[in-house]
Legacy VTK file of the C-alpha trace (Angstrom):
# vtk DataFile Version 3.0
C-alpha trace
ASCII
DATASET POLYDATA
POINTS 406 float
-66.162 -15.780 -135.423
-64.976 -19.151 -136.747
-61.514 -18.420 -135.387
-62.932 -17.721 -131.917
-65.034 -20.873 -132.109
-61.991 -22.968 -133.035
-60.014 -21.483 -130.154
-62.887 -22.219 -127.814
-63.133 -25.814 -128.973
-59.360 -26.230 -128.644
-59.380 -24.916 -125.077
-62.388 -27.096 -124.287
-60.542 -30.154 -125.601
-57.555 -29.269 -123.408
-59.787 -29.011 -120.350
-61.350 -32.373 -121.152
-57.984 -34.091 -121.422
-56.498 -32.505 -118.294
-58.938 -33.714 -115.677
-57.153 -36.876 -114.500
-55.641 -36.279 -111.079
-52.315 -37.782 -110.060
-53.000 -39.478 -106.724
-50.244 -40.708 -104.442
-52.314 -41.880 -101.513
-55.477 -41.789 -99.487
-56.451 -40.763 -95.964
-58.081 -42.722 -93.186
-59.238 -41.607 -89.753
-58.819 -43.946 -86.799
-59.944 -43.426 -83.233
-57.498 -44.038 -80.397
-58.811 -45.040 -77.009
-55.315 -44.589 -75.574
-54.874 -41.030 -76.886
-58.596 -40.280 -76.548
-58.764 -38.666 -79.975
-59.073 -39.312 -83.696
-55.886 -39.533 -85.763
-55.574 -38.967 -89.500
-53.445 -41.424 -91.462
-52.014 -40.810 -94.931
-51.639 -44.110 -96.754
-49.622 -45.085 -99.815
-50.112 -48.500 -101.432
-47.615 -49.740 -104.037
-48.443 -50.306 -107.681
-50.218 -53.601 -108.249
-51.313 -53.809 -104.603
-54.941 -54.616 -105.430
-54.122 -57.606 -107.629
-51.242 -58.922 -105.520
-51.425 -61.732 -102.982
-48.084 -60.892 -101.346
-47.437 -58.864 -98.204
-45.366 -55.682 -97.990
-43.022 -54.127 -95.426
-44.441 -50.994 -93.859
-42.833 -47.581 -93.401
-44.421 -45.717 -90.483
-43.899 -42.003 -91.068
-43.944 -39.493 -88.223
-44.748 -35.848 -89.031
-46.623 -37.039 -92.101
-47.835 -33.570 -93.102
-44.237 -32.585 -93.882
-42.891 -35.901 -95.095
-45.545 -37.931 -96.909
-45.145 -36.631 -100.467
-41.352 -36.800 -100.604
-41.334 -40.197 -98.852
-43.660 -41.624 -101.525
-41.451 -40.258 -104.288
-38.323 -41.643 -102.633
-39.799 -45.105 -102.121
-41.041 -45.297 -105.721
-37.680 -44.103 -107.082
-35.651 -46.580 -105.026
-37.991 -49.444 -105.897
-37.859 -48.561 -109.604
-34.078 -48.830 -109.385
-34.285 -52.233 -107.652
-32.706 -50.950 -104.437
-35.626 -51.637 -102.066
-38.792 -53.750 -102.182
-42.290 -52.395 -102.699
-43.565 -50.836 -99.466
-46.723 -49.603 -97.802
-46.364 -46.152 -96.239
-48.438 -45.145 -93.224
-48.115 -41.447 -92.496
-49.299 -40.297 -89.075
-50.597 -36.730 -88.903
-49.864 -34.768 -85.724
-52.401 -33.395 -83.282
-50.028 -32.340 -80.504
-46.499 -32.991 -81.743
-44.543 -31.903 -78.661
-46.772 -33.940 -76.358
-46.557 -37.170 -78.389
-42.929 -37.231 -79.458
-41.086 -36.181 -76.282
-40.434 -38.404 -73.271
-41.083 -37.225 -69.731
-38.191 -35.188 -68.323
-37.655 -33.717 -64.892
-34.677 -31.781 -66.215
-36.558 -29.421 -68.528
-35.972 -25.825 -67.540
-38.870 -23.449 -66.946
-38.052 -21.727 -70.220
-38.010 -25.056 -72.101
-41.315 -26.116 -70.546
-42.930 -22.860 -71.609
-41.575 -23.248 -75.146
-42.615 -26.906 -75.436
-46.080 -26.551 -73.927
-47.634 -29.980 -73.413
-44.863 -32.604 -73.464
-43.637 -35.851 -71.989
-46.223 -38.303 -73.384
-43.988 -40.363 -75.700
-44.801 -43.480 -73.672
-48.489 -42.962 -74.439
-47.884 -42.435 -78.152
-45.700 -45.564 -78.255
-48.555 -47.506 -76.636
-50.912 -46.176 -79.325
-48.566 -47.440 -82.044
-48.034 -50.823 -80.425
-51.525 -51.652 -79.224
-53.800 -49.845 -81.667
-52.235 -48.576 -84.886
-49.904 -51.425 -85.850
-52.501 -54.160 -85.145
-55.029 -52.176 -87.208
-52.627 -51.807 -90.157
-51.556 -55.451 -90.103
-55.187 -56.580 -89.957
-56.568 -54.176 -92.578
-53.790 -54.083 -95.162
-51.451 -56.610 -96.788
-48.783 -55.673 -94.301
-45.871 -57.939 -93.523
-44.664 -57.848 -89.904
-41.524 -55.983 -91.003
-41.802 -52.424 -89.723
-39.667 -49.369 -90.421
-40.173 -46.061 -88.615
-38.961 -42.652 -89.782
-38.600 -39.793 -87.348
-37.010 -36.357 -87.819
-36.111 -33.852 -85.091
-38.540 -34.592 -82.223
-39.594 -37.623 -84.267
-35.954 -38.712 -84.154
-35.978 -38.267 -80.388
-39.050 -40.502 -80.288
-37.174 -43.117 -82.365
-34.314 -43.146 -79.858
-36.765 -43.374 -76.963
-38.627 -46.273 -78.584
-35.410 -48.132 -79.392
-34.284 -47.923 -75.773
-37.659 -48.818 -74.282
-39.114 -51.285 -76.803
-36.536 -52.079 -79.541
-38.479 -54.974 -81.056
-41.487 -52.768 -81.849
-39.787 -51.844 -85.124
-37.342 -53.819 -87.213
-35.611 -50.713 -88.545
-35.269 -47.073 -87.513
-34.489 -44.068 -89.733
-33.562 -41.241 -87.395
-32.861 -37.830 -88.912
-31.191 -35.128 -86.768
-32.809 -36.331 -83.530
-33.508 -33.619 -80.947
-31.062 -35.005 -78.435
-30.681 -31.547 -76.894
-33.831 -32.562 -75.017
-32.802 -33.596 -71.486
-33.728 -37.223 -70.860
-32.612 -40.275 -68.946
-31.624 -42.313 -72.001
-28.410 -40.866 -73.417
-26.335 -41.103 -70.206
-27.008 -44.861 -70.078
-24.553 -47.337 -71.580
-25.902 -49.938 -73.981
-24.425 -52.713 -71.840
-26.764 -51.751 -69.004
-29.815 -51.402 -71.257
-29.466 -54.315 -73.681
-28.172 -57.084 -71.444
-28.793 -59.977 -73.852
-27.031 -59.116 -77.137
-28.236 -62.230 -78.962
-31.847 -61.079 -78.540
-31.258 -57.631 -80.041
-32.172 -57.616 -83.737
-32.664 -54.277 -85.479
-31.264 -51.865 -88.060
-30.672 -48.274 -86.937
-29.750 -45.453 -89.326
-29.023 -41.980 -87.973
-28.119 -38.722 -89.714
-27.183 -35.255 -88.495
-27.467 -31.956 -90.373
-25.155 -28.944 -90.001
-25.976 -28.583 -86.316
-22.777 -27.880 -84.411
-23.984 -26.062 -81.318
-25.305 -27.159 -77.950
-25.754 -30.669 -76.608
-27.457 -32.100 -79.676
-24.343 -32.871 -81.740
-22.432 -34.202 -78.744
-25.261 -36.542 -77.755
-25.667 -37.780 -81.334
-21.953 -38.644 -81.435
-22.172 -40.316 -78.036
-25.109 -42.418 -79.167
-23.240 -43.358 -82.344
-20.297 -44.481 -80.229
-22.571 -46.613 -78.047
-23.947 -48.402 -81.113
-20.527 -49.061 -82.627
-18.941 -50.207 -79.361
-21.810 -52.586 -78.652
-21.710 -54.114 -82.144
-17.927 -54.471 -82.094
-18.020 -56.090 -78.651
-20.853 -58.553 -79.329
-20.551 -60.714 -82.430
-23.738 -62.491 -81.416
-25.962 -59.419 -81.777
-28.031 -58.959 -84.935
-27.753 -55.183 -84.734
-26.795 -53.063 -87.753
-25.984 -49.368 -87.420
-24.921 -46.492 -89.638
-24.279 -42.876 -88.712
-24.184 -40.431 -91.624
-23.244 -36.782 -91.076
-24.897 -34.451 -93.604
-23.112 -31.102 -93.121
-24.494 -29.809 -96.432
-28.073 -30.106 -95.124
-29.953 -27.860 -92.711
-32.236 -29.143 -89.984
-35.173 -28.553 -92.315
-33.771 -30.302 -95.407
-32.155 -33.362 -93.800
-35.356 -35.449 -93.813
-35.544 -36.297 -97.517
-31.932 -37.480 -98.003
-32.171 -39.382 -94.721
-35.127 -41.424 -95.946
-33.279 -42.078 -99.216
-30.030 -43.191 -97.554
-31.748 -44.888 -94.630
-33.903 -47.155 -96.796
-30.891 -48.059 -98.952
-28.972 -49.047 -95.830
-31.848 -51.043 -94.355
-32.325 -53.093 -97.521
-28.655 -53.277 -98.501
-28.598 -57.064 -97.855
-31.082 -57.516 -100.726
-28.408 -56.326 -103.183
-26.926 -59.722 -104.005
-23.489 -59.729 -105.623
-23.572 -62.384 -108.333
-20.401 -64.060 -109.645
-19.492 -62.593 -113.030
-16.186 -64.207 -113.985
-15.177 -67.811 -114.488
-13.035 -67.639 -111.350
-15.872 -66.215 -109.225
-18.271 -68.883 -110.504
-15.807 -71.673 -109.735
-15.294 -70.321 -106.196
-19.035 -70.852 -105.668
-18.742 -74.458 -106.877
-19.645 -74.012 -110.542
-22.674 -72.605 -112.408
-25.323 -74.926 -110.959
-24.087 -74.250 -107.433
-24.103 -70.498 -108.167
-27.779 -70.710 -109.123
-28.631 -72.665 -105.981
-26.598 -70.289 -103.806
-28.647 -67.352 -105.079
-31.938 -69.176 -104.425
-30.835 -70.179 -100.918
-29.632 -66.676 -100.076
-32.998 -65.125 -100.885
-34.911 -67.916 -99.132
-32.973 -67.114 -95.952
-33.459 -63.383 -96.458
-37.207 -63.888 -96.873
-37.292 -65.717 -93.544
-35.328 -62.933 -91.844
-37.307 -60.014 -93.282
-40.665 -61.766 -92.849
-41.852 -60.998 -96.388
-40.894 -62.389 -99.777
-37.587 -60.921 -100.915
-37.554 -61.674 -104.614
-34.616 -63.439 -106.250
-35.826 -62.352 -109.695
-33.140 -59.739 -110.318
-30.357 -61.987 -109.048
-31.368 -64.915 -111.264
-31.787 -62.610 -114.264
-28.366 -61.035 -113.735
-26.835 -64.478 -113.231
-28.350 -65.704 -116.487
-26.854 -62.781 -118.400
-23.499 -63.342 -116.690
-23.483 -66.952 -117.959
-24.371 -65.761 -121.469
-21.273 -63.569 -121.562
-19.009 -66.548 -120.816
-18.873 -68.981 -123.734
-18.041 -71.994 -121.567
-21.062 -71.322 -119.318
-23.489 -70.119 -121.983
-25.686 -73.227 -121.770
-26.239 -72.665 -118.025
-27.998 -69.375 -118.726
-31.056 -71.464 -119.606
-31.087 -72.999 -116.119
-30.875 -69.600 -114.398
-33.696 -68.124 -116.479
-35.721 -71.331 -116.157
-35.551 -71.087 -112.345
-36.948 -67.578 -112.690
-39.852 -68.726 -114.899
-40.689 -71.586 -112.537
-40.903 -69.134 -109.635
-42.854 -66.550 -111.683
-44.966 -68.329 -114.312
-46.982 -65.163 -115.004
-43.972 -62.912 -115.658
-43.606 -61.960 -119.313
-40.120 -60.613 -118.597
-39.029 -64.001 -117.217
-40.379 -65.887 -120.248
-38.816 -63.390 -122.637
-35.403 -63.808 -120.999
-35.680 -67.594 -121.127
-36.652 -67.388 -124.797
-33.600 -65.250 -125.469
-31.348 -67.779 -123.684
-32.737 -70.635 -125.774
-32.212 -68.559 -128.914
-28.604 -67.799 -127.971
-28.044 -71.507 -127.406
-29.555 -72.445 -130.783
-32.761 -74.073 -129.456
-35.082 -72.028 -131.643
-38.322 -73.979 -131.180
-38.083 -73.640 -127.406
-37.203 -69.977 -127.829
-40.311 -69.470 -129.984
-42.578 -71.056 -127.366
-41.358 -68.709 -124.640
-41.428 -65.621 -126.876
-45.044 -66.446 -127.737
-45.939 -66.871 -124.084
-44.186 -63.599 -123.176
-46.090 -61.720 -125.892
-49.380 -63.240 -124.770
-48.736 -62.230 -121.155
-47.584 -58.695 -121.936
-50.634 -58.047 -124.136
-52.784 -58.555 -121.039
-51.084 -55.585 -119.358
-50.703 -51.864 -120.006
-46.976 -52.145 -120.696
-46.292 -49.726 -123.583
-43.228 -51.730 -124.644
-45.235 -54.747 -125.838
-44.003 -54.069 -129.373
-40.483 -55.113 -128.358
-41.808 -58.541 -127.356
-43.616 -58.804 -130.678
-40.414 -57.808 -132.515
-38.427 -60.511 -130.694
-40.892 -63.146 -131.877
-41.022 -61.886 -135.469
-37.223 -61.684 -135.703
-36.947 -65.248 -134.441
-39.505 -66.474 -136.990
-37.486 -64.873 -139.797
-34.353 -66.540 -138.493
-36.112 -69.917 -138.413
-37.428 -69.457 -141.973
-33.978 -68.497 -143.242
-32.478 -71.537 -141.574
-35.176 -73.834 -143.040
-34.572 -72.481 -146.580
-30.841 -73.141 -146.577
LINES 1 407
406 0 1 2 3 4 5 6 7 8 9 10 11 12 13 14 15 16 17 18 19 20 21 22 23 24 25 26 27 28 29 30 31 32 33 34 35 36 37 38 39 40 41 42 43 44 45 46 47 48 49 50 51 52 53 54 55 56 57 58 59 60 61 62 63 64 65 66 67 68 69 70 71 72 73 74 75 76 77 78 79 80 81 82 83 84 85 86 87 88 89 90 91 92 93 94 95 96 97 98 99 100 101 102 103 104 105 106 107 108 109 110 111 112 113 114 115 116 117 118 119 120 121 122 123 124 125 126 127 128 129 130 131 132 133 134 135 136 137 138 139 140 141 142 143 144 145 146 147 148 149 150 151 152 153 154 155 156 157 158 159 160 161 162 163 164 165 166 167 168 169 170 171 172 173 174 175 176 177 178 179 180 181 182 183 184 185 186 187 188 189 190 191 192 193 194 195 196 197 198 199 200 201 202 203 204 205 206 207 208 209 210 211 212 213 214 215 216 217 218 219 220 221 222 223 224 225 226 227 228 229 230 231 232 233 234 235 236 237 238 239 240 241 242 243 244 245 246 247 248 249 250 251 252 253 254 255 256 257 258 259 260 261 262 263 264 265 266 267 268 269 270 271 272 273 274 275 276 277 278 279 280 281 282 283 284 285 286 287 288 289 290 291 292 293 294 295 296 297 298 299 300 301 302 303 304 305 306 307 308 309 310 311 312 313 314 315 316 317 318 319 320 321 322 323 324 325 326 327 328 329 330 331 332 333 334 335 336 337 338 339 340 341 342 343 344 345 346 347 348 349 350 351 352 353 354 355 356 357 358 359 360 361 362 363 364 365 366 367 368 369 370 371 372 373 374 375 376 377 378 379 380 381 382 383 384 385 386 387 388 389 390 391 392 393 394 395 396 397 398 399 400 401 402 403 404 405
């Protein structure tokens, strides 16, 4: 009897400690006057969103039912590895997918019309995004006016349609295996006749294609890729970036996830700043102080371009460590880490790094002050690695005592 009671209590304790759900988002229902219906949104907000006063780029996700969970995982993974910024994700659930994502076409065969059912309302869905959804998101959430859209299959067709008709609606397009088998007026057109003022065209367009080798789809994808590359190579004044990535190892169904992964990396590739790491590279930039200023200026300009704060934290941190590795520039590590602390006075990581730089340069009292501040800041968080910050401070105190007793 006691044994059964113990087992029961053990199982009860397990049930008590297994009730916390892992939540990756929330839903919201909005009404569209344009579409004359309610639409369900699936919304992901990045960690720290509630306490933050910054704005975030937004990923608008078509076919959200299929793509929301893996898109959230991809965004969190890439951000954790410092490859993209924090993002808001707005997933848009379908009501009538074929209707919303396909443009009007007089060339659809009778068989295709019967298979598609309601179709040809992409212009209406684009109007919903432009006039209702995007204004709602940018008013309700901490959304920067930098917009990325992901579309796969018919969603990819919608991306191409939107880029041709209203390219400035989104700053970046991730287009996975677009259904360019669909007869439409866009593909036969040359970019030169559509985008007549190259200097006004500013966008990033990423396109992938799975192992789809039959019919018009592959040929039209390759034609579109050629149009992008020819236009960019002909017009230096255009601010258009393009990448086509064949994915022959993927099927039409599996190409979405790797396309989001590679597409986001391509879009935010300019945020991956290459710091100078050798004496020669530092001197080419004008010396260590100039290298610090160059990094700050680069990210200031990038922030203006992207329309949200693109942090220079990683660049300044990496630059500080690069100086530490070079004996003749060791003292300048303090200046790099100090610039980071001045920009982020509440960052325990920044203060810890500055303390370490002071310690490496023999300024132990200054090191102690920043280690103490870092420990104080980290204790206000849930960071489980707070003990490392405490260890840094205690090790420094022992070093100072040993030095005083000599």
